[in-house]
VOGU-3710 file (C-alpha; in Angstrom, 3 decimals, decimal comma):
1> msqktynqlw> 0,000/0,000/0,000  1,087/3,583/-0,633  1,908/6,186/2,026  -1,387/7,924/1,198  -3,297/4,788/2,209  -1,494/4,596/5,560  -2,204/8,291/6,154  -5,905/7,559/5,606  -5,730/4,628/8,042  -4,138/6,955/10,586
11> aeaqlelsrl> -6,910/9,508/10,084  -9,571/6,785/10,573  -7,899/5,589/13,773  -7,714/9,170/15,073  -11,403/9,729/14,305  -12,382/6,650/16,341  -9,991/7,726/19,112  -11,551/11,211/19,278  -14,998/9,572/19,646  -13,716/7,430/22,504
21> lteelpdepr> -12,098/10,427/24,211  -15,396/12,323/23,963  -17,144/9,384/25,663  -14,483/8,961/28,348  -14,001/12,678/29,110  -17,519/14,141/29,132  -18,244/17,711/30,271  -20,121/16,380/33,303  -18,910/13,251/35,158  -21,000/10,120/34,769
31> ppekdrvvff> -23,125/9,034/37,743  -21,931/5,829/39,488  -23,216/2,610/37,911  -24,938/0,305/40,410  -25,278/-2,709/38,102  -21,959/-4,582/37,936  -22,883/-6,402/34,698  -23,755/-3,151/32,874  -20,527/-1,535/34,115  -18,433/-4,498/32,939
41> qrlamlyvry> -20,142/-4,404/29,524  -19,155/-0,751/29,188  -15,559/-1,592/30,123  -15,494/-4,518/27,681  -16,852/-2,333/24,867  -14,202/0,336/25,500  -11,487/-2,351/25,699  -12,435/-3,925/22,357  -12,619/-0,543/20,619  -9,219/0,532/21,977
51> vqifrqlekv> -7,727/-2,783/20,837  -8,999/-2,103/17,295  -7,332/1,346/17,338  -4,163/-0,260/18,736  -4,050/-2,807/15,892  -4,582/-0,101/13,266  -2,002/2,319/14,695  0,601/-0,468/15,005  0,165/-1,252/11,303  0,421/2,456/10,402
61> yhqvvhpqkr> 3,522/3,066/12,545  5,294/0,078/10,975  4,839/1,425/7,432  4,814/5,245/7,632  8,234/6,667/6,680  7,746/10,375/7,509  10,059/10,861/10,560  8,002/13,597/12,247  4,703/11,784/11,722  6,230/8,656/13,231
71> rvirgilegv> 7,014/10,520/16,455  3,413/11,684/16,795  2,035/8,207/15,966  4,447/6,634/18,463  3,136/8,875/21,252  -0,490/8,047/20,426  0,302/4,331/20,089  1,938/4,193/23,531  -0,989/6,113/25,020  -3,476/3,635/23,529
81> mgrvlelkne> -1,368/0,696/24,795  -1,408/2,182/28,275  -5,168/2,756/28,157  -5,737/-0,866/27,067  -3,727/-2,017/30,107  -5,705/0,287/32,412  -9,022/-1,057/31,126  -7,723/-4,617/31,553  -6,805/-3,888/35,186  -10,232/-2,360/35,781
91> mvekefseyh> -11,942/-5,439/34,354  -9,840/-7,617/36,665  -10,843/-5,450/39,649  -14,538/-5,593/38,783  -14,837/-9,225/37,633  -12,176/-10,703/39,961  -10,664/-12,778/37,167  -7,575/-12,531/34,951  -9,519/-13,946/31,986  -12,536/-12,276/30,371
101> ymddvlhdlk> -14,946/-13,498/27,725  -16,383/-10,938/25,311  -18,038/-13,031/22,605  -21,284/-11,049/23,051  -19,404/-7,745/22,535  -17,668/-9,160/19,443  -21,068/-10,225/18,108  -22,503/-6,722/18,651  -19,537/-5,066/16,923  -19,520/-7,717/14,130
111> ltpkeleipi> -15,899/-8,655/14,803  -14,123/-12,009/14,741  -12,095/-13,376/17,693  -8,923/-12,885/15,654  -9,505/-9,104/15,744  -9,358/-9,208/19,552  -5,778/-10,550/19,463  -3,280/-8,182/21,086  -0,644/-7,244/18,455  3,018/-7,161/19,439
121> pryfltdrsm> 4,403/-3,808/18,179  7,225/-4,534/15,781  9,111/-1,403/16,783  10,062/-3,135/20,069  12,750/-4,906/18,034  13,222/-2,778/14,880  13,936/0,469/16,763  16,568/-1,296/18,904  18,062/-3,489/16,182  21,618/-2,095/16,533
131> elqqqkkmlt> 21,577/-2,324/20,330  20,225/-5,887/20,225  22,865/-6,941/17,709  25,639/-5,586/19,948  24,234/-7,356/23,007  23,848/-10,616/21,077  27,398/-10,315/19,738  28,780/-9,690/23,247  26,849/-12,666/24,682  27,939/-14,954/21,810
141> eilkmvavte> 31,608/-14,027/22,314  31,349/-14,683/26,060  29,700/-18,068/25,416  32,526/-18,989/22,996  35,136/-18,004/25,577  33,377/-20,068/28,238  33,160/-23,063/25,869  36,907/-22,846/25,064  37,986/-22,542/28,706  35,869/-25,509/29,773
151> speplttkdm> 38,111/-28,579/29,857  36,718/-31,697/28,138  35,763/-34,603/30,355  38,463/-37,291/30,407  37,644/-40,579/28,706  37,127/-43,346/31,247  37,172/-47,113/30,695  34,659/-49,314/32,437  36,100/-52,205/34,421  34,466/-55,554/33,605
161> sqeeaikiiq> 35,035/-59,158/34,593  36,096/-61,969/32,224  32,573/-63,468/32,294  30,971/-60,162/31,230  33,466/-59,799/28,348  32,752/-63,382/27,137  28,981/-62,714/27,227  29,367/-59,563/25,075  31,564/-61,445/22,527  29,035/-64,321/22,391
171> lverarqgrl> 26,165/-61,869/21,836  27,914/-60,150/18,928  28,965/-63,449/17,337  25,445/-64,935/17,541  24,064/-61,786/15,904  26,602/-62,135/13,064  25,663/-65,795/12,529  21,955/-64,938/12,564  22,404/-62,310/9,850  24,329/-64,802/7,657
181> raklnsesrr> 21,628/-67,484/8,176  18,881/-65,042/7,223  20,774/-64,062/4,058  21,188/-67,737/3,018  17,482/-68,440/3,631  16,390/-65,486/1,501  18,683/-66,635/-1,347  17,263/-70,185/-1,267  13,650/-68,865/-1,312  14,445/-66,707/-4,320
191> mnrmqrikdp> 15,916/-69,690/-6,211  12,841/-71,815/-5,424  10,502/-69,106/-6,778  12,454/-68,896/-10,022  12,181/-72,675/-10,554  8,380/-72,646/-10,064  7,746/-70,068/-12,828  6,339/-71,728/-16,024  5,113/-70,383/-19,382  1,661/-68,815/-18,853
201> gaaamesaav> -1,166/-69,856/-21,156  -3,536/-67,647/-23,158  -6,239/-67,798/-20,448  -3,798/-66,725/-17,797  -2,615/-63,793/-19,920  -6,222/-62,665/-20,495  -7,058/-62,800/-16,783  -3,882/-60,840/-16,039  -4,887/-58,151/-18,549  -8,384/-57,912/-16,993
211> ciqkvwkgyt> -6,823/-57,580/-13,546  -4,531/-54,773/-14,732  -7,476/-52,968/-16,384  -9,592/-53,271/-13,253  -6,856/-51,840/-11,039  -6,080/-48,997/-13,476  -9,736/-48,000/-13,958  -10,285/-48,034/-10,216  -7,225/-45,846/-9,678  -8,237/-43,281/-12,350
221> qrkktkiawe> -11,812/-43,111/-11,059  -10,684/-42,585/-7,472  -8,360/-39,827/-8,650  -11,174/-38,078/-10,563  -13,482/-38,391/-7,542  -10,823/-36,919/-5,252  -10,248/-33,961/-7,616  -14,023/-33,337/-7,851  -14,361/-33,483/-4,048  -11,458/-31,035/-3,543
231> eemiflgmam> -12,946/-28,602/-6,097  -16,305/-28,780/-4,323  -14,691/-28,087/-0,914  -12,796/-25,104/-2,367  -16,004/-23,812/-3,971  -17,871/-24,086/-0,631  -15,037/-22,274/1,156  -14,203/-25,266/3,375  -10,718/-25,802/1,940  -7,879/-23,553/0,768
241> dpkiqvpgpa> -6,995/-23,365/-2,905  -3,473/-24,801/-3,419  -2,661/-21,827/-5,669  -3,273/-19,468/-2,747  -1,158/-21,541/-0,340  1,939/-20,905/-2,467  2,996/-17,210/-2,304  1,700/-15,561/-5,478  3,194/-12,631/-7,375  1,134/-10,139/-5,362
251> vitaqaseaf> 2,402/-11,526/-2,024  6,015/-11,546/-3,235  5,638/-7,950/-4,470  4,150/-6,892/-1,104  7,048/-8,495/0,799  9,585/-6,757/-1,452  7,745/-3,460/-0,979  7,843/-3,854/2,811  11,582/-4,572/2,743  12,138/-1,480/0,568
261> trikleeyna> 10,044/0,592/3,020  12,278/-0,489/5,924  15,406/0,558/3,985  13,816/3,896/3,081  12,772/4,426/6,701  16,334/3,961/7,968  17,595/6,397/5,313  14,956/9,032/6,188  15,684/8,691/9,923  19,415/9,196/9,364
271> dfqkssvavt> 18,691/12,326/7,259  16,314/13,613/9,940  18,925/13,207/12,701  21,570/15,018/10,625  19,129/17,806/9,776  18,128/18,170/13,452  21,768/18,666/14,501  22,411/21,131/11,657  19,239/23,159/12,364  20,014/23,267/16,118
281> nqlrdveghd> 23,530/24,614/15,498  22,216/27,105/12,957  19,514/28,408/15,324  22,002/28,669/18,187  24,411/30,688/16,026  21,863/32,885/14,223  19,070/33,430/16,756  20,789/32,604/20,040  22,222/36,103/20,608  18,876/37,800/19,867
291> mrkamkdqir> 17,028/35,375/22,169  19,468/36,063/25,023  19,196/39,826/24,536  15,368/39,757/24,351  15,162/37,654/27,530  17,456/39,983/29,467  15,535/43,071/28,327  12,229/41,490/29,329  13,563/40,446/32,763  15,040/43,919/33,404
301> qwfiecrdak> 11,714/45,483/32,409  10,024/43,156/34,897  12,437/44,263/37,664  11,602/47,943/37,015  7,823/47,379/36,802  7,840/45,397/40,067  9,778/48,147/41,838  7,402/50,811/40,490  4,379/48,777/41,668  5,606/47,716/45,161
311> glfpdypdee> 8,609/49,936/45,851  10,936/46,885/46,135  12,856/44,675/43,773  11,309/41,182/43,576  12,946/37,876/44,517  14,066/35,902/41,487  12,004/32,713/40,867  13,757/29,443/41,783  15,100/27,015/39,197  12,738/24,339/40,541
321> gggsalifae> 9,752/26,652/40,143  10,535/27,296/36,491  12,939/30,219/36,768  12,348/33,101/34,374  9,764/31,017/32,482  7,259/32,346/35,034  8,178/35,906/34,013  7,651/35,150/30,330  4,095/33,975/31,040  1,355/36,423/30,088
331> knptqmleei> 0,999/38,088/33,506  1,564/41,625/34,729  4,154/42,392/37,453  1,517/42,739/40,205  0,167/39,238/39,491  3,696/37,843/39,434  4,557/39,462/42,777  1,356/38,180/44,361  2,159/34,642/43,173  5,728/34,776/44,486
341> aakeeedank> 4,598/36,278/47,818  1,926/33,609/48,210  4,527/30,898/47,512  6,895/32,357/50,142  4,096/32,472/52,717  3,254/28,836/51,982  6,887/27,805/52,506  7,122/29,806/55,746  3,842/28,493/57,189  4,237/24,944/55,920
351> kpkekdekke> 5,382/23,338/59,197  2,793/24,863/61,565  0,032/24,084/59,104  0,887/20,369/58,822  -1,139/19,415/61,926  -4,127/21,460/60,802  -3,907/19,883/57,353  -3,961/16,407/58,881  -7,107/17,247/60,848  -8,742/18,713/57,751
361> krkkdkkkei> -7,706/15,659/55,745  -9,373/13,356/58,283  -12,560/15,421/58,119  -12,458/15,328/54,310  -11,914/11,561/54,338  -14,944/11,129/56,624  -17,035/13,344/54,343  -15,786/11,395/51,340  -16,765/8,084/52,946  -20,236/9,456/53,703
371> eeeeeaglkm> -20,609/10,681/50,105  -19,462/7,306/48,780  -21,978/5,542/50,986  -24,679/7,836/49,660  -23,518/7,403/46,065  -22,802/3,677/46,164  -21,837/2,478/42,703  -19,027/1,661/40,313  -16,819/4,385/38,855  -13,931/4,384/36,409
381> lpsaflsdle> -10,532/4,713/38,075  -8,424/7,814/37,202  -6,303/7,344/34,079  -2,635/8,240/33,584  -2,907/8,114/29,778  -6,138/9,925/28,818  -4,659/13,414/29,271  -1,672/12,483/27,055  -3,993/11,002/24,435  -6,068/14,186/24,456
391> venktfvdfw> -2,943/16,320/23,866  -1,675/14,059/21,060  -5,108/13,970/19,451  -5,256/17,785/19,546  -1,825/17,900/17,853  -3,135/15,695/15,061  -6,350/17,716/14,609  -4,632/21,119/14,724  -1,653/20,307/12,592  -1,615/17,041/10,631
401> ktrnesrnfh> -5,279/16,525/9,778  -5,569/19,470/7,370  -1,925/19,737/6,306  -1,346/19,948/2,562  1,410/17,490/1,614  1,059/17,610/-2,161  4,663/18,859/-2,476  6,068/16,238/-0,111  5,370/13,128/-2,194  8,379/11,189/-0,852
411> qrhevelike> 7,347/11,937/2,779  10,692/13,336/3,863  11,136/15,470/7,002  10,125/19,146/7,022  12,788/21,621/8,127  10,321/24,246/9,376  8,850/21,748/11,843  12,323/20,953/13,139  12,987/24,688/13,603  9,793/25,161/15,617
421> ekrkdieaei> 10,653/22,212/17,854  14,344/23,011/18,330  13,690/26,713/18,890  11,859/25,825/22,116  14,755/23,607/23,244  17,319/26,345/22,548  15,171/28,911/24,393  15,066/26,614/27,436  18,835/26,080/27,220  19,550/29,818/26,947
431> rvqvdeqmrq> 17,034/30,642/29,681  19,059/28,623/32,233  22,221/30,593/31,344  20,336/33,925/31,406  18,819/33,083/34,818  22,266/32,697/36,371  23,431/36,037/34,939  20,245/37,911/35,888  20,295/36,578/39,470  23,729/38,134/39,897
441> elaewklavd> 22,546/41,354/38,251  19,479/41,519/40,525  21,682/41,024/43,584  23,898/43,920/42,439  20,824/46,151/41,909  19,555/45,305/45,390  22,928/46,073/46,949  23,035/49,380/45,129  19,421/50,480/45,800  17,965/48,333/48,633
451> kdkgsktkgn> 20,999/47,736/50,869  18,892/46,907/53,880  17,390/43,878/52,076  20,748/42,243/51,326  20,858/40,183/54,520  17,416/38,736/53,843  18,449/37,268/50,528  21,483/35,631/52,148  19,304/34,141/54,857  16,955/32,705/52,272
461> akkkkgsksg> 19,883/31,200/50,402  21,086/29,490/53,565  17,622/28,093/54,223  17,503/26,620/50,736  20,836/24,879/51,271  19,585/23,417/54,530  16,344/22,215/52,961  18,235/20,416/50,175  20,388/18,475/52,630  17,270/17,104/54,345
471> kkkkrekdlt> 16,010/15,494/51,145  18,951/13,097/50,756  18,018/9,429/50,658  20,052/6,332/51,309  21,312/4,769/48,115  21,787/1,090/47,484  25,384/0,059/48,136  27,140/-0,974/44,931  29,147/-4,128/45,711  30,693/-4,206/42,211
481> adrtleslcq> 31,478/-0,519/41,600  35,007/-1,341/40,409  33,904/-3,862/37,758  32,855/-3,376/34,126  29,586/-4,575/32,625  31,441/-7,052/30,373  33,179/-8,706/33,338  29,877/-9,042/35,222  28,184/-10,552/32,156  31,066/-12,967/31,676
491> elvdqgllkq> 30,824/-14,174/35,266  27,039/-14,608/35,072  27,321/-16,551/31,790  30,118/-18,684/33,260  27,886/-19,531/36,225  24,910/-20,288/33,949  22,789/-17,428/35,353  22,661/-15,378/32,108  21,394/-17,388/29,139  20,362/-16,949/25,520
501> annvrlqeyl> 16,613/-17,248/25,021  15,282/-19,865/22,606  14,101/-18,506/19,258  10,317/-18,846/19,714  7,581/-16,292/19,112  4,339/-15,772/20,987  2,283/-16,568/17,862  3,807/-20,084/17,970  1,966/-20,636/21,260  -1,053/-22,109/19,498
511> gdynylgttl> -4,586/-22,166/20,876  -8,186/-21,436/19,931  -10,584/-18,832/21,299  -13,101/-19,825/24,005  -16,455/-19,397/22,238  -18,680/-20,379/25,189  -17,090/-18,322/27,975  -19,903/-15,765/28,324  -22,626/-18,429/28,062  -21,036/-20,557/30,793
521> rqndiepmps> -20,611/-17,577/33,121  -24,235/-16,585/32,618  -25,147/-20,079/33,847  -22,863/-19,710/36,928  -20,241/-22,102/35,534  -16,647/-20,869/35,714  -14,973/-21,779/32,388  -11,345/-22,809/32,151  -9,354/-20,332/30,040  -8,213/-21,360/26,582
531> lsdvrqvvsl> -4,606/-21,154/25,408  -5,593/-18,119/23,316  -6,676/-16,315/26,510  -3,330/-17,167/28,133  -1,484/-15,770/25,110  -3,384/-12,463/25,311  -2,867/-12,013/29,059  0,886/-12,665/28,716  1,002/-10,010/25,961  -0,714/-7,458/28,202
541> yailplgsqv> 1,075/-8,120/31,493  4,587/-8,932/30,268  5,348/-7,966/26,668  3,743/-4,505/26,321  5,213/-3,034/29,569  8,667/-4,530/28,901  8,687/-3,286/25,312  7,680/0,330/26,024  9,409/2,532/28,621  6,486/5,015/28,681
551> vhekatlika> 3,903/2,294/29,321  6,055/0,674/32,012  6,508/3,951/33,908  2,883/5,134/33,800  0,852/1,919/33,922  0,244/-0,159/37,058  3,626/-1,652/37,922  3,776/-5,439/37,641  7,034/-6,737/39,125  6,422/-10,493/39,144
561> illagpagvg> 4,164/-12,963/37,302  3,565/-16,620/38,176  2,668/-19,144/35,463  1,065/-22,183/37,087  -0,079/-25,291/35,262  0,626/-28,977/34,569  3,869/-30,095/32,940  3,888/-29,611/29,159  1,398/-26,717/28,827  4,108/-24,332/27,531
571> kkmlvhaicq> 5,215/-22,296/30,562  8,904/-22,370/29,593  7,997/-21,532/25,984  6,100/-18,429/27,154  9,134/-17,215/29,146  11,390/-17,523/26,080  8,703/-15,906/23,853  8,558/-12,862/26,194  12,334/-12,451/25,799  12,236/-12,809/22,005
581> etganlfdls> 9,316/-10,407/21,458  10,856/-7,619/23,563  14,580/-8,267/23,007  14,949/-8,940/26,745  17,876/-10,711/28,399  17,149/-13,944/30,272  18,476/-14,558/33,792  17,896/-17,983/35,357  17,517/-18,005/39,170  15,874/-21,435/39,383
591> plnmagkypg> 16,674/-23,349/42,611  18,267/-26,233/40,675  20,372/-23,844/38,574  21,691/-22,027/41,674  22,606/-25,201/43,583  26,207/-25,020/44,778  26,807/-21,500/43,384  27,753/-18,471/45,533  27,506/-20,251/48,924  26,780/-18,412/52,165
601> ksglammlhm> 24,871/-15,221/52,901  27,519/-12,940/51,426  27,677/-15,067/48,262  23,905/-14,962/47,866  23,840/-11,179/48,360  26,593/-10,763/45,754  24,794/-13,011/43,241  21,475/-11,163/43,574  23,227/-7,797/43,410  25,026/-8,787/40,197
611> vfkvarllqp> 21,902/-10,223/38,566  19,717/-7,193/39,333  22,456/-4,696/38,451  23,111/-6,275/35,036  19,342/-6,698/34,488  18,854/-2,933/34,985  21,820/-1,982/32,798  20,730/-4,303/29,971  16,987/-3,715/30,349  14,504/-4,969/29,369
621> sviwiedtek> 15,306/-8,124/31,329  13,415/-11,223/32,462  14,448/-13,084/35,623  13,108/-16,631/35,357  12,565/-18,862/38,391  11,673/-22,371/37,228  9,966/-24,665/39,783  9,431/-21,628/41,976  7,345/-23,705/44,421  10,672/-25,131/45,721
631> mfykkvpkee> 11,481/-21,673/47,171  8,303/-21,776/49,262  8,184/-25,443/50,285  6,033/-26,159/53,327  8,446/-28,979/54,080  11,628/-29,547/52,064  11,932/-33,196/50,847  14,944/-35,152/52,167  16,453/-35,644/48,702  16,441/-31,829/48,080
641> keldpkrlkk> 17,803/-30,597/51,417  21,372/-30,488/50,089  20,268/-28,179/47,243  18,878/-25,622/49,745  15,936/-24,591/47,460  14,599/-21,978/49,955  17,752/-19,817/50,024  16,116/-17,020/47,955  12,956/-16,816/50,066  14,172/-14,065/52,444
651> dlpkflklik> 16,393/-11,977/50,159  14,317/-11,905/46,948  11,515/-9,673/48,392  14,157/-7,056/49,380  15,495/-6,855/45,823  11,937/-6,897/44,456  11,202/-3,670/46,364  14,136/-1,969/44,601  12,464/-2,385/41,176  10,931/0,987/40,241
661> gedrvlivgt> 8,821/2,208/37,333  11,876/3,156/35,262  13,368/-0,368/35,612  12,027/-2,672/32,906  12,784/-5,838/34,871  10,211/-8,612/35,239  10,378/-11,714/37,432  8,564/-14,692/35,891  8,059/-17,810/37,989  6,840/-21,142/36,628
671> tkdplsadik> 5,425/-23,997/38,687  3,825/-27,380/37,960  3,182/-28,241/41,621  1,985/-25,078/43,419  0,170/-27,155/46,055  3,489/-28,032/47,734  4,258/-24,341/48,370  3,124/-21,995/51,126  0,463/-19,980/49,303  0,804/-16,823/51,453
681> slckiyskil> 4,533/-16,450/50,802  4,001/-17,228/47,113  1,305/-14,558/46,715  3,474/-11,916/48,438  6,096/-12,231/45,691  3,849/-12,687/42,648  1,254/-9,964/42,114  -0,190/-11,720/39,053  -0,925/-15,460/39,067  -1,970/-17,011/35,736
691> liprpdygsr> -3,418/-20,514/35,701  -2,632/-22,332/32,439  -4,950/-25,302/31,780  -4,687/-28,290/29,462  -5,903/-27,443/25,925  -9,592/-27,663/25,003  -10,982/-29,415/21,906  -10,576/-26,425/19,556  -6,983/-25,817/20,679  -6,145/-29,531/20,294
701> cilwrqlirk> -7,406/-29,507/16,679  -5,161/-26,536/15,861  -2,203/-28,035/17,733  -2,362/-31,431/15,968  -2,638/-29,808/12,539  0,156/-27,251/12,997  2,566/-29,500/14,908  2,301/-32,321/12,340  2,965/-29,836/9,508  5,882/-28,322/11,414
711> qggdvtrtld> 7,449/-31,785/11,754  7,124/-32,321/7,986  3,914/-34,376/7,869  1,042/-33,917/5,407  -2,469/-33,466/6,796  -4,739/-35,281/4,319  -8,312/-36,650/4,358  -7,063/-39,963/5,739  -5,911/-38,205/8,934  -9,026/-37,721/11,071
721> lsslakisdg> -7,972/-34,727/13,200  -11,396/-34,424/14,841  -11,210/-37,958/16,290  -7,559/-37,459/17,238  -8,428/-34,233/19,097  -11,291/-36,000/20,865  -9,269/-38,971/22,126  -6,347/-36,724/23,186  -8,466/-34,946/25,812  -6,276/-34,408/28,866
731> ytpghmvqvi> -2,988/-34,402/26,983  -0,834/-31,264/26,900  0,958/-29,696/23,901  4,194/-31,180/25,256  2,706/-34,689/25,064  1,545/-34,035/21,496  5,009/-32,893/20,391  6,527/-36,022/21,962  4,090/-38,333/20,119  4,456/-36,527/16,755
741> ksivtkrril> 8,270/-36,724/16,914  8,082/-40,486/17,551  5,717/-41,096/14,584  6,609/-38,491/11,942  10,215/-39,584/11,412  12,355/-38,955/8,303  11,572/-42,435/7,005  7,812/-41,961/7,586  7,878/-38,603/5,770  9,308/-40,331/2,659
751> qqarrpltaa> 6,513/-42,957/2,790  3,662/-40,393/2,901  3,173/-40,328/-0,881  2,021/-43,983/-1,012  0,895/-44,346/2,646  -0,575/-41,143/4,125  -0,665/-40,546/7,865  -3,675/-41,868/9,802  -5,024/-41,090/13,274  -4,556/-44,715/14,365
761> efvaplakid> -0,774/-44,364/14,176  -0,783/-41,743/16,961  -3,043/-43,700/19,335  -0,497/-46,325/20,509  2,293/-43,886/21,584  -0,348/-41,556/23,077  -1,696/-44,401/25,234  1,768/-44,960/26,770  1,763/-41,402/28,263  -0,177/-40,499/31,391
771> pvfqeeeeal> -2,533/-37,562/30,667  -3,452/-34,704/33,014  -6,353/-36,306/34,853  -9,473/-34,427/35,887  -8,500/-34,760/39,565  -5,186/-32,954/38,957  -6,930/-30,111/37,130  -9,538/-29,813/39,890  -6,740/-29,672/42,488  -5,146/-26,780/40,562
781> knwyaktplg> -8,506/-24,981/40,363  -9,047/-25,436/44,114  -5,536/-24,107/44,772  -6,170/-21,056/42,573  -9,394/-20,400/44,518  -7,205/-19,828/47,605  -5,227/-17,000/45,952  -6,318/-13,386/46,733  -8,099/-12,958/43,387  -9,638/-16,433/43,609
791> kkrikaatgk> -11,055/-15,646/47,049  -12,603/-12,420/45,774  -14,145/-14,315/42,850  -15,739/-16,882/45,175  -17,085/-14,162/47,491  -18,598/-12,314/44,528  -20,134/-15,543/43,194  -21,657/-16,473/46,565  -23,030/-12,969/47,100  -20,762/-12,106/50,053
801> eqekppvksk> -18,952/-9,398/48,144  -20,664/-6,036/48,534  -21,475/-4,037/45,453  -19,523/-1,084/46,840  -16,613/-0,315/44,474  -13,062/-0,553/45,829  -11,778/2,909/46,705  -8,284/3,498/45,359  -6,187/6,602/45,700  -3,796/7,818/43,042
811> skmkk> -0,846/6,723/45,161  -2,063/3,110/44,985  -2,417/3,222/41,263  1,338/2,856/40,953  3,541/1,418/43,618
//
């Protein structure tokens, strides 16, 4: 598609976004909603509509090449991502579940489940391609060095007795004799067959001809019938045309066009950066002197006007308060003086007023509680992204919507826009320098004219110095201040704590949508989530915040996620997919991986310090704790006592508290046996607990089809996938991969032309594996019901939960 088409898509997305902003930011606030179902429907509708805008903007951002447009689209895209996360958190708060079913909303909006899929923005990787390549190169070199330094294991010979040696020789000799005997027998049978052959008669030849004709006619007829059946299925839309399956000329052209767009984008970005530097230097040289002179004249004029109005020279505004930017605002000197005087009074009376403020706050809180009791209902929580979206939308409407770009066919950057942007930056830069000079000048004027006020200014300066010293906070002690990042990485790789993530993508985590979720919940039956639901929740909680710094800082901070489910459901695959989608580094703090490394308390403190320090420096980072239930054992098994699996239990929460909004570090725990852990300690670490079930029928159909094709097998009519999916109920994707690898071998792939795959071939190896029984799944569900969110869900279902909405302050929105 052309750049004009993507501009139109952007305009359509902005139009829908402006409608949503009008709904979400009305002139008068909405009254509280008393019906929980109606409120959730409104949230679900907003969520689905924002997801559609998100999908459209992601597509536009990936293809638009105009550098300045891309910056505006990026801001809007991150705002929409953040709003989607906020709505998701609100739905969790109101429905007390991590998984939501919106098939009724999709039906109303005439959308398919595929359109509800959360897209992974491609700029997470493309915009950091150089940085990721350098990190990968560094890690590869370290791994090579570690491999070279590792000494090979010495070859050892097994001691055996004379009797054992004789038995082995006898076994080999008997096998050799058996092979020779079999060869002689086959030769004698062949000779006997040759002797029995006689000259066939005319009748025999005729019957042979009839037999050949019968077989040939049957073969041709079956072939014609098969072709007719395939054409009918294609005509009915129940099968894909083979011509479409092979990439056609249009698809190849589109792929080439996309590759050319990426090259052009890199070129345009490089030109834009060069132009920005050149324009900045030009503005600083040409306009910098005039700006400095105009600022000084304006500030001096302000000094004189203030003295004429009050009889005294004013105090210069602080750097923290904005400096001379306050003077340049459209206010007269009297208003400025009143503002500064009011600020000084506030600072002077701050301490005595603290007690009164506390009393007033208590009274206000009581009044607020009374008002909330009177107006019982559900309200939307305050948003950190709506104001930004409103500003970005206004920028689009005021500037880009009606802009005539007929002369900018190639969509290159516009120099005038760069000048407008950089002029503000240069003004701010010069203003800081001017403020320092004008403070000195004001002090000289005061000494010359108002000598009696000189001591006051010095006193104020001393107070400021004292106030700054009181704000100092204790910093975390750096145990490795004298070491480089490369040396730390090398040590972590050598110890097996820093690893390369497997090359898997989130879209490879296959699963179908749950089509009956809403219906089951309406009948008071709690449905098990599908693998598609798991994929979406992982995208929202892990990938989007790790990929975007803005989203991570402003959205609700998620420090740790727990993936719980039976063995083989794909927990490890999801951890590696998170790393691949965001370009994150993988640190392994599993109890088994740490066994015998960094012994003692000091060693443990050093290890955690190194891991978290490198994770912050190379962010985004994922810290993976496999079999995390071992850290929280109720009782450590005898065979695992030597491993000391609970050594992280006390120290990990301390390091978890150090993770702030600007640190894109995520702890992901995986467990297949959460029942053996102390649930209270587990829930203190992991703020989000995701239960991953065994696949349902729809997911099993997709898994069998895609996994067989991935292994090199052909899915034909002879392979009854529906029956195979039905009999494999209870088996996990890991079990399916194991069975497919044992059946679809290289030899079997070569035989497919004359003997296609059948469902019966997979039954025997499947029967040898123990499935996830219903009792095990029920035990996991009962365990999840004991988690904080599970308890809330049960209370709401049994009617114990009051309809009063949870009151949350802005400080709790982000910890």
